[in-house]
C-alpha positions in Angstrom: -9.1 36.2 -76.8 -10.0 34.6 -80.1 -13.0 32.4 -80.4 -12.3 28.7 -80.2 -9.0 29.2 -78.2 -8.9 27.2 -74.9 -9.2 29.2 -71.7 -6.2 29.2 -69.4 -7.1 27.3 -66.2 -7.8 29.7 -63.3 -5.0 29.7 -60.7 -6.0 27.9 -57.5 -5.3 30.0 -54.5 -3.4 28.5 -51.6 -4.7 28.7 -48.1 -1.9 31.2 -47.2 -3.1 33.5 -50.0 -6.7 33.1 -49.1 -6.0 33.9 -45.4 -3.8 36.8 -46.3 -6.7 38.3 -48.4 -9.1 37.9 -45.5 -6.6 39.4 -43.0 -5.8 42.3 -45.3 -9.3 43.6 -44.4 -8.7 43.3 -40.7 -9.4 40.5 -38.3 -12.0 38.3 -40.0 -15.5 39.0 -38.6 -17.2 36.2 -40.6 -16.1 33.2 -38.4 -18.3 30.8 -40.4 -16.7 31.7 -43.7 -13.2 31.5 -42.2 -13.8 28.0 -40.8 -15.3 26.8 -44.1 -12.3 27.9 -46.0 -10.0 26.2 -43.5 -12.0 23.0 -43.7 -11.5 22.9 -47.5 -7.8 23.8 -47.6 -6.3 22.8 -44.3 -5.0 19.5 -45.7 -2.9 21.2 -48.4 0.9 21.1 -48.1 2.1 24.0 -45.9 -1.4 24.9 -44.8 -0.9 24.2 -41.1 2.3 26.4 -41.0 0.3 29.3 -42.6 -2.6 28.8 -40.2 -0.3 28.8 -37.2 1.1 32.2 -38.3 -2.4 33.6 -38.4 -3.3 32.1 -35.1 -0.7 34.4 -33.4 -3.5 36.9 -33.6 -5.0 36.4 -30.1 -8.4 37.7 -31.0 -8.7 35.4 -34.0 -7.6 32.4 -31.9 -10.1 33.2 -29.2 -12.9 33.4 -31.8 -12.2 30.1 -33.6 -10.0 28.1 -31.2 -13.0 26.0 -30.0 -13.7 24.9 -33.6 -10.1 24.1 -34.5 -9.5 21.4 -31.9 -11.9 18.9 -33.5 -10.9 20.0 -37.1 -7.1 19.7 -36.6 -6.7 16.8 -34.2 -6.9 14.0 -36.9 -4.2 15.8 -39.0 -0.5 14.9 -39.0 1.5 17.9 -37.9 -1.3 19.6 -36.0 0.6 20.0 -32.8 2.0 23.5 -33.2 -1.4 24.9 -34.2 -3.1 23.2 -31.3 -0.4 24.4 -28.9 -1.1 27.9 -30.0 -4.8 27.4 -29.5 -4.2 26.1 -26.0 -2.0 29.2 -25.2 -4.1 32.0 -26.9 -7.6 30.6 -27.2 -10.4 31.2 -24.7 -9.2 28.7 -22.0 -12.7 27.8 -20.7 -14.1 27.1 -24.2 -11.1 25.2 -25.4 -10.9 23.3 -22.2 -14.5 22.1 -22.7 -13.8 21.2 -26.4 -10.6 19.2 -25.5 -12.7 17.3 -22.9 -15.3 16.6 -25.5 -12.8 15.4 -28.1 -11.1 13.1 -25.6 -14.5 11.6 -25.0 -15.0 11.2 -28.8 -11.7 9.6 -29.5 -12.2 7.1 -26.7 -15.0 5.6 -28.8 -12.6 5.1 -31.7 -11.0 2.2 -29.8 -14.1 0.2 -30.4 -15.4 1.7 -33.7 -12.2 2.9 -35.4 -10.6 1.5 -38.5 -7.7 -1.0 -38.1 -6.7 -3.9 -36.1 -7.7 -4.6 -32.5 -5.8 -2.4 -30.0 -3.1 -4.3 -28.3 -4.0 -3.0 -24.9 -7.6 -2.4 -23.9 -9.0 -0.5 -20.9 -10.2 -3.4 -18.9 -13.2 -1.6 -17.5 -14.4 0.5 -20.4 -17.0 -1.3 -22.5 -17.2 1.3 -25.3 -20.9 2.0 -24.9 -20.9 5.2 -23.0 -23.1 8.1 -24.2 -22.0 11.6 -25.0 -23.7 14.9 -25.7 -21.7 15.4 -29.0 -20.8 12.8 -31.5 -18.1 13.2 -34.1 -18.1 10.5 -36.7 -14.7 11.5 -38.0 -13.2 11.2 -34.5 -15.1 8.0 -33.8 -13.6 6.4 -36.9 -10.1 7.8 -36.2 -7.6 5.0 -37.1 -6.4 3.3 -33.9 -2.8 3.9 -34.8 -3.5 7.7 -34.6 -5.3 7.6 -31.3 -2.2 7.7 -29.1 -0.8 10.7 -30.9 -4.1 12.5 -30.6 -4.3 11.6 -26.9 -0.8 12.9 -26.2 -1.5 16.2 -28.0 -4.8 16.7 -26.2 -3.2 16.0 -22.8 -0.5 18.5 -23.6 -3.2 21.1 -24.3 -5.0 20.3 -21.0 -1.8 20.9 -19.1 -1.4 24.4 -20.7 -5.2 25.2 -20.4 -5.3 24.4 -16.7 -2.4 26.7 -16.0 -4.3 29.5 -17.8 -7.7 28.8 -16.3 -9.0 31.3 -13.8 -12.4 30.0 -12.9 -14.4 30.1 -9.7 -14.6 26.3 -9.7 -11.7 24.8 -11.7 -12.6 21.3 -10.4 -15.7 21.5 -12.5 -13.5 21.7 -15.6 -10.8 19.3 -14.3 -13.2 16.4 -13.2 -14.9 15.8 -16.6 -11.6 16.2 -18.4 -9.9 13.6 -16.3 -12.9 11.3 -16.7 -12.7 11.5 -20.5 -8.9 11.0 -20.3 -9.4 7.8 -18.3 -11.9 6.5 -20.9 -9.5 7.2 -23.8 -6.4 5.9 -21.9 -4.7 2.6 -22.8 -1.6 1.7 -20.8 0.9 1.9 -23.6 4.3 3.4 -22.8 3.7 6.6 -24.8 0.1 7.2 -23.5 1.3 6.5 -19.9 4.1 9.0 -20.3 1.6 11.6 -21.5 -0.5 11.0 -18.4 2.5 11.3 -16.1 3.3 14.7 -17.8 -0.3 15.8 -17.2 -0.3 14.8 -13.6 3.0 16.5 -12.9 1.8 19.7 -14.5 -1.5 19.7 -12.8 0.0 18.9 -9.4 2.3 21.9 -9.7 5.1 20.0 -8.0 8.6 19.8 -9.3 10.2 16.5 -8.2 13.9 15.7 -8.6 14.5 13.8 -11.9 14.9 10.1 -11.8 18.3 8.6 -12.6 19.0 8.6 -16.3 17.8 5.5 -18.2 18.4 4.4 -21.7 14.6 4.5 -22.5 13.5 5.8 -25.8 10.1 6.8 -24.5 9.7 10.5 -24.7 6.5 12.6 -25.4 6.1 16.4 -25.5 5.2 18.2 -22.3 4.2 21.7 -23.4 2.9 22.7 -19.9 6.3 22.2 -18.3 8.7 22.7 -21.3 6.9 25.3 -23.3 7.2 29.1 -23.1 4.7 30.3 -20.6 5.3 33.9 -21.5 3.2 33.2 -24.7 0.2 32.3 -22.6 -2.6 34.8 -22.9 -4.5 35.7 -19.8 -8.0 34.3 -19.2 -10.4 36.9 -20.7 -13.1 35.8 -18.3 -11.0 35.4 -15.2 -12.9 34.8 -11.9 -11.8 34.6 -8.3 -11.2 30.9 -7.3 -13.2 29.6 -4.3 -10.9 28.9 -1.2 -11.6 25.1 -1.1 -11.0 24.5 -4.8 -7.4 23.5 -4.3 -8.4 20.7 -2.0 -11.1 19.5 -4.4 -8.8 19.5 -7.4 -6.2 17.6 -5.5 -8.8 15.0 -4.5 -10.0 14.6 -8.1 -6.4 14.2 -9.3 -5.7 11.6 -6.6 -8.8 9.6 -7.7 -7.7 9.9 -11.3 -4.2 8.6 -10.5 -5.6 5.7 -8.6 -7.6 4.6 -11.7 -4.7 5.0 -14.0 -2.5 3.1 -11.6 -5.0 0.2 -11.5 -5.1 0.1 -15.3 -1.4 0.2 -15.6 -0.6 -2.5 -13.0 -3.3 -4.8 -14.3 -1.8 -4.6 -17.8 1.9 -4.8 -17.0 3.6 -7.6 -15.0 5.1 -5.8 -12.0 5.7 -9.1 -10.1 6.1 -7.3 -6.9 5.3 -10.4 -4.9 7.8 -12.6 -6.8 10.5 -10.0 -6.3 9.8 -9.7 -2.6 10.0 -13.5 -2.2 13.5 -13.4 -3.9 14.5 -10.4 -1.8 13.5 -12.2 1.5 15.2 -15.5 0.5 18.5 -14.5 -1.1 20.1 -17.7 0.1 17.8 -19.8 -2.1 18.9 -18.1 -5.3 20.8 -20.4 -7.7 24.3 -19.0 -8.4 24.6 -18.0 -12.1 20.9 -18.1 -12.7 19.2 -14.8 -13.5 16.7 -13.8 -10.9 13.5 -11.8 -11.4 15.1 -8.9 -9.5 18.1 -9.0 -11.9 15.7 -8.9 -14.9 14.0 -5.8 -13.7 17.4 -4.1 -13.1 18.9 -5.0 -16.5 16.1 -5.3 -19.1 14.9 -1.9 -20.4 11.3 -2.8 -20.9 11.0 -4.1 -17.3 13.2 -1.2 -16.0 10.7 1.2 -17.6 7.8 -0.3 -15.6 9.6 0.6 -12.3 10.5 4.0 -13.6 6.8 4.6 -14.4 5.8 3.3 -11.0 8.1 5.7 -9.2 6.0 8.6 -10.5 2.6 7.3 -9.4 2.8 8.7 -5.9 2.5 12.3 -7.3 -0.1 14.2 -5.3 -0.5 11.4 -2.8 2.9 10.7 -1.3 2.4 13.5 1.3 -1.2 13.0 1.9 -2.4 13.3 5.6 -2.6 10.2 7.7 -6.5 10.0 7.4 -6.2 9.3 3.7 -3.8 6.4 4.4 -6.2 5.0 7.0 -9.1 5.3 4.5 -7.2 3.1 2.0 -7.4 0.0 4.1 -10.4 0.7 6.2 -12.7 1.4 3.3 -13.6 -2.3 3.1 -13.3 -2.7 6.9 -16.0 -0.1 7.8 -19.4 -0.8 6.1 -20.4 2.9 6.7 -17.4 4.1 4.7 -18.6 2.5 1.5 -20.5 4.5 -1.0 -23.3 3.2 -3.1 -22.2 1.0 -6.0 -18.8 -0.2 -4.8 -18.0 -2.8 -7.3 -15.0 -1.9 -9.5 -17.1 -1.6 -12.6 -19.7 0.6 -10.9 -17.0 2.8 -9.3 -15.4 3.2 -12.7 -18.6 4.2 -14.3 -19.2 6.7 -11.5 -15.8 8.3 -12.0 -15.9 8.4 -15.8 -19.4 10.0 -15.7 -17.7 12.9 -13.9 -20.3 12.8 -11.1 -20.0 14.9 -8.0 -18.7 11.8 -6.1 -15.6 11.0 -8.1 -14.3 8.3 -5.8 -10.8 6.8 -6.1 -10.4 3.2 -7.3 -10.2 0.9 -4.3 -8.1 -1.5 -6.3 -5.9 1.3 -7.5 -5.3 2.4 -3.9 -4.3 -1.2 -3.1 -1.7 -1.0 -5.9 -0.4 2.2 -4.4 -0.1 0.6 -1.0 1.7 -2.3 -2.5 4.1 0.0 -4.4 4.8 2.0 -1.2 5.6 -1.2 0.7 7.5 -3.0 -2.1 9.7 0.0 -2.8 10.4 0.6 0.8 11.6 -3.1 1.2 13.5 -3.5 -2.1 14.7 0.1 -2.8 14.7 1.5 0.8 12.4 4.3 -0.5 11.1 6.7 2.1 7.4 5.9 1.6 4.7 6.0 4.3 4.4 2.8 6.4 0.7 2.1 6.7 -0.5 1.2 10.1 -2.1 -2.1 9.2 -2.0 -5.8 10.0 -2.7 -9.1 8.3 -5.6 -9.5 10.7 -8.0 -7.9 10.2 -7.0 -5.4 7.5 -5.3 -7.5 4.9 -7.9 -10.3 5.3 -10.7 -7.7 4.7 -8.9 -6.4 1.5 -8.6 -10.0 0.2 -12.3 -10.6 1.0 -13.2 -7.3 -0.8 -11.2 -8.3 -3.9 -12.6 -11.9 -4.4 -16.0 -11.6 -2.9 -17.8 -12.8 -6.1 -16.4 -14.9 -8.9 -12.8 -15.1 -7.7 -11.5 -16.8 -10.9 -12.8 -13.9 -13.0 -11.5 -11.2 -10.6 -8.0 -12.7 -10.4 -7.8 -13.0 -14.2 -9.3 -9.6 -14.9 -7.2 -7.8 -12.2 -4.0 -9.9 -12.1 -1.9 -6.9 -11.2 -4.2 -6.1 -8.2 -3.9 -9.8 -7.1 -0.1 -9.5 -7.3 -0.3 -6.2 -5.3 -2.4 -7.8 -2.6 0.0 -10.7 -2.3 2.9 -8.2 -2.0 1.2 -6.4 0.8 0.7 -9.6 2.8 4.4 -10.6 2.2 5.6 -7.3 3.6 3.3 -7.4 6.6 4.4 -10.8 7.5 8.1 -9.9 7.1 7.5 -6.9 9.4 5.7 -9.2 11.9 2.5 -7.2 11.6 0.3 -10.2 12.1 -2.6 -9.2 14.3 -3.9 -5.8 15.4 -5.9 -7.4 18.3 -8.5 -9.4 16.4 -8.5 -13.2 16.6 -6.7 -14.4 13.5 -8.9 -16.4 11.1 -6.2 -18.5 9.5 -8.6 -20.7 7.6 -10.4 -17.8 5.9 -7.1 -16.0 5.2 -5.6 -19.1 3.7 -8.6 -19.7 1.6 -8.4 -16.3 -0.1 -4.6 -16.6 -0.6 -5.3 -19.9 -2.3 -7.5 -18.3 -4.9 -4.5 -16.3 -6.1 -2.4 -19.4 -6.0 -4.9 -21.3 -8.1 -6.1 -18.7 -10.6 -3.3 -16.3 -11.3 -2.1 -16.6 -14.9 1.6 -15.7 -14.1 3.5 -18.7 -12.7 6.0 -16.3 -10.9 3.1 -14.8 -8.9 1.6 -18.3 -8.3 4.9 -19.5 -6.9 5.1 -16.5 -4.6 1.5 -17.2 -3.5 2.5 -20.8 -2.8 5.5 -19.7 -0.7 3.5 -17.2 1.3 0.5 -19.5 1.8 2.8 -22.2 3.0 4.6 -19.9 5.5 1.2 -18.7 6.9 0.0 -22.3 7.2 3.2 -23.4 9.1 3.2 -20.5 11.5 -0.2 -21.3 13.0 1.0 -22.3 16.5 -1.6 -25.1 17.1 -1.1 -28.3 15.2 -4.8 -29.2 15.5 -5.7 -26.0 13.7 -3.1 -26.6 11.0 -4.5 -30.1 10.5 -8.0 -28.7 10.3 -6.9 -26.3 7.6 -5.2 -29.1 5.7 -8.1 -31.5 6.0 -10.4 -28.8 4.7 -8.1 -28.3 1.7 -8.2 -32.0 0.8 -11.9 -32.5 1.4 -13.3 -29.4 -0.2 -10.7 -28.4 -2.8 -11.2 -29.2 -6.5 -8.0 -27.6 -7.8 -5.1 -29.9 -8.5 -2.5 -27.1 -8.0 -3.8 -26.4 -4.5 -4.0 -30.0 -3.5 -0.4 -30.4 -4.7 0.6 -27.6 -2.3 -1.3 -29.3 0.5 0.7 -32.5 -0.1 4.0 -30.6 0.0 2.9 -28.8 3.2 2.1 -32.1 4.8 5.5 -33.4 4.0 7.1 -30.3 5.4 5.1 -30.7 8.6 6.3 -34.3 9.1 9.9 -33.3 8.4 9.7 -30.3 10.9 8.1 -32.5 13.6 10.8 -35.2 13.1 13.6 -32.5 13.3 12.2 -31.0 16.5 11.4 -34.4 18.1 7.7 -33.6 18.4 4.9 -36.0 18.6 2.1 -33.9 17.1 -1.0 -34.5 14.9 1.0 -34.7 11.6 3.2 -37.7 12.7 0.2 -39.7 13.9 -0.8 -42.8 11.8 -4.4 -41.9 12.5 -4.0 -38.5 10.8 -2.3 -40.1 7.8 -5.0 -42.7 7.5 -7.6 -39.9 7.6 -6.0 -38.1 4.6 -4.7 -41.1 2.5 -7.7 -41.4 0.3 -7.4 -37.8 -0.7 -3.7 -37.9 -1.3 -3.7 -41.2 -3.2 -7.1 -41.3 -5.0 -8.5 -44.5 -6.5 -7.2 -44.6 -10.1 -8.5 -48.0 -11.1 -10.9 -46.4 -13.5 -7.8 -45.8 -15.7 -7.5 -49.5 -16.3 -11.1 -49.6 -17.6 -10.8 -46.6 -19.8 -10.3 -47.6 -23.5 -9.7 -44.2 -24.9 -6.0 -43.2 -24.7 -6.9 -39.6 -25.2 -9.1 -39.6 -22.1 -6.3 -41.0 -20.0 -3.8 -38.4 -21.3 -6.3 -35.6 -20.7 -6.8 -36.8 -17.1 -3.0 -36.6 -16.6 -2.9 -33.2 -18.2 -5.5 -31.9 -15.8 -4.3 -33.6 -12.6 -0.7 -34.2 -13.3 0.6 -31.5 -11.0 -1.2 -33.1 -8.0 -0.5 -36.7 -9.0 3.2 -36.0 -9.4 3.3 -34.4 -5.9 1.5 -37.5 -4.6 4.0 -39.8 -6.2 6.9 -37.8 -4.6 5.1 -38.0 -1.2 4.7 -41.8 -1.6 8.4 -42.1 -2.2 9.0 -40.0 1.0 6.3 -41.6 3.2 7.0 -45.3 2.5 10.8 -44.9 3.0 12.3 -46.5 6.1 12.5 -43.4 8.4 8.7 -42.8 8.2 7.5 -46.4 8.7 6.1 -45.6 12.1 3.8 -42.9 10.6 2.3 -45.2 8.0 -1.0 -47.0 9.1 -1.1 -50.8 8.9 -2.1 -52.0 5.4 -1.9 -48.5 3.8 1.1 -49.4 1.6 -0.7 -52.3 0.0 -3.8 -50.3 -0.5 -2.0 -47.4 -2.1 -0.1 -49.7 -4.4 -3.3 -51.4 -5.5 -5.6 -48.4 -6.1 -3.1 -45.7 -7.0 0.4 -46.9 -8.1 -0.5 -50.0 -10.2 -3.2 -48.3 -12.3 -1.0 -45.4 -13.1 1.9 -47.6 -14.1 -0.4 -49.8 -16.2 -1.8 -46.7 -18.0 1.6 -45.9 -19.6 0.8 -47.6 -22.8 -2.5 -45.8 -23.2 -1.0 -42.4 -22.4 1.8 -42.9 -25.0 -0.9 -43.4 -27.7 -2.7 -40.2 -26.9 -2.4 -36.9 -28.8 -0.2 -34.5 -26.9 2.1 -37.2 -25.4 5.2 -35.2 -26.3 4.2 -32.4 -23.9 3.4 -34.8 -21.1 6.2 -37.3 -21.6 8.8 -35.8 -19.2 6.6 -35.5 -16.1 4.7 -38.7 -16.7 7.8 -40.8 -17.2 9.4 -39.2 -14.1 6.2 -40.1 -12.1 6.3 -43.7 -13.3 10.0 -44.1 -12.6 9.6 -42.7 -9.1 6.6 -45.0 -8.4 8.7 -48.0 -9.4 11.2 -47.0 -6.8 8.7 -46.8 -3.9 9.1 -49.4 -1.2 5.5 -50.5 -0.9 6.5 -53.9 0.6 
């Protein structure tokens, strides 16, 4: 080459050519060099296809499979390579690495790049520790986490089939704990969990009826070619009780996933049960909640998913079923740290005591009972009663900070309500204990007041009312009602109490009874709670304050107005105490009517206009004189 002439650029070798050169000298012995070359070239076009060809060498894959999981999982198109690693790599080593990587990507939900995830694990705080920290996986973009999760769960299914260990549960437990930490109840991630549970359970169930759902994720453990699976090079004889231990761990895992799923998606079991039990009340031509879940694909999918959650537990022995509802009934049955958050931490730390989720088991019970009632599904019929079992479950659920618990676990609250509805419908009221109606009614009322879904609140209202009216002694019913008015600060619950009082008066009239509810003395005792003194509204100069008072208390005040229209009508004159009509008009009706001008000047009047005007029009029609 003549001096001064530019040198031709050296040709850059492709990964395929580099690997061919290494393999030409036999299976590579220098694992470190091999991995360094992969790290530098694996993102090149066609590199993953070339690598997968080389990984068909079983010895090579056993040597480097452990390292490839973390290297490849962030890359698009990594699935074929990782499937090969799962089938040919050392199953124990790769199992542990997949477990570790699942733990790493769980941290990406709180530290990754991108927008906030649409669905968060309601118990995971994102501050768990780990023995290995991968910054690349921690910063995995959130939009890539579901795909990585699905791939890793597919690998777990294959690896567990290949694993021949003395104690397989010691591999399975930590893997499921990390899976739970990384899980978010999106349709795709949920489908991946279902696939994993089905492959781990080793049970083939009949397929569900075909649906038009577009949700489909790979299931290599069930759909792949098992003839390609290499045997475990370190095979050991499994201990006899390991099958039982693995099943228990899997059942616990399913209970936590079920709790997470139900708390995120509106199942509305209780609302659908109320419709199912009261078909005559449905309005012709109006779409019911049951219709919606039959016809709308998104809602349909929720039931399709729920149908699979009984995997591994639908044929459990009777003692397991008993333990579901007696866990909170027997203090000795509780393990240390039995709050939901503490139990979750215990499970996800893969401790020896990987307990199931109490709240998840409640959801399973509710699903069994709901599907047996609505779909005639052949699920177990738990031997339990409203008293004492259901009451104890309600007490367990809302023992501390009920508002926070109902909002945090809205699906569990719906499940508890559904269980009560079914028990009452089956007339399973008492198992021998003296019914504590007041305590039971109090806990039902918490769901009625705090649940964010109006459909579930309506179901709670119907159920609480039916429980109240079925107390045989009118003195006890009046005691419950008086307690509600005196001690209740929630307008929605006071509104229900007014409605139940009206229903008691109507029922007594219809039956020709002369009980506590048609006594003027009883009405006189309650009147100041039903018709509070509103004269302060006349003195309030700020229109916004008046409107805000209506916004906060309108649901109760409107019910009180309707009750006044009912009570002061001619048929109920003998129930009204002397002088009550004038007193109610002076302290309740007139101040509310006179506040109309102020309310109309407040910000937000458009939202309150319809209900407020209805209340005023109705008050003007009340026969106070």
